[in-house]
N, C-alpha and C positions, 0 to 999 in steps of 0.2 A: 247220173242221166243214163239212160239207157240207150245203147247205140245199135242200130240195127243196118249193116251196109253189106253191101254185095262186094267183095273184092277178089280180082281174078288174076292178080299177081302180086309178088313178096312188094312189101312196103315197108318204108322206114315209119316209126310212130312219134311225128310231131316234129316242129323246126329245129329243136337242137339234135335231133338224131341226123339231120342233114349236114349240118357243121360237122359233126363228128365223122359222118361217112366221107366227106371231102376232103378231111384231115388224112384219111387213110389211103385216098387215090395216088398213084404216080404223078407227082407233079412235076410234069414237063410241058414246056410251053407247047400250046397247040393242042394238047390234051383235052379230050370232051367225054363226058359221059350222060348218061340216061338215069335220073333217080326219080323214084316214086315215093311219095309221103302221105299218110292219111291224116287230114285236118280235122280235128276233133271237133272243132266251132262249127264246120259245115258239113260234117258227115260225110266228106267226099274224099277221093283220093286226087292228090296233084301231083304233076309231072313237072320235074325240072332238068335243067340242062346245065351243067357247071362246066365252066371252060376255063383252063390255064391260059392266061393271056401272055404274062411275062415274069421272067425273073429279075430281080433286082438287089441291090445291096442298098440297105439303109444304114445310116449312123446316128446313134444314139449316145447320150454321155456314158452309157455302159460299154458301148463299143459298136463294131458293125456287124450287122446279120444280113445272110440270105433270104429273102423273102420270096414270095410268089403272089402275084396279082390273080386271083380267081373270081370271075363274073360268074353269077348265078342268074339263069333265066328262067322265068316260069312260062312252061310253054303254052299254058292258056292265055297268058299275055301276048304272046307271040302271034297268036292266031288273027 
């Protein structure tokens, strides 16, 4: 399927790229970033705001792990 879209800024390619990008951000509570991704299904650029909410320790059978709660907001949905 040919895609013809005007893109005026760097974008990530698809939803998995957003998860990879979030994993590379400095995970400090309160940290926010602006990410853009190209959605192939709609042929549009979408804007997202990931925010690190908190750091917490989880306990599972394998042990304890430091984790971060990150919320991902769609800027289109916030309008």
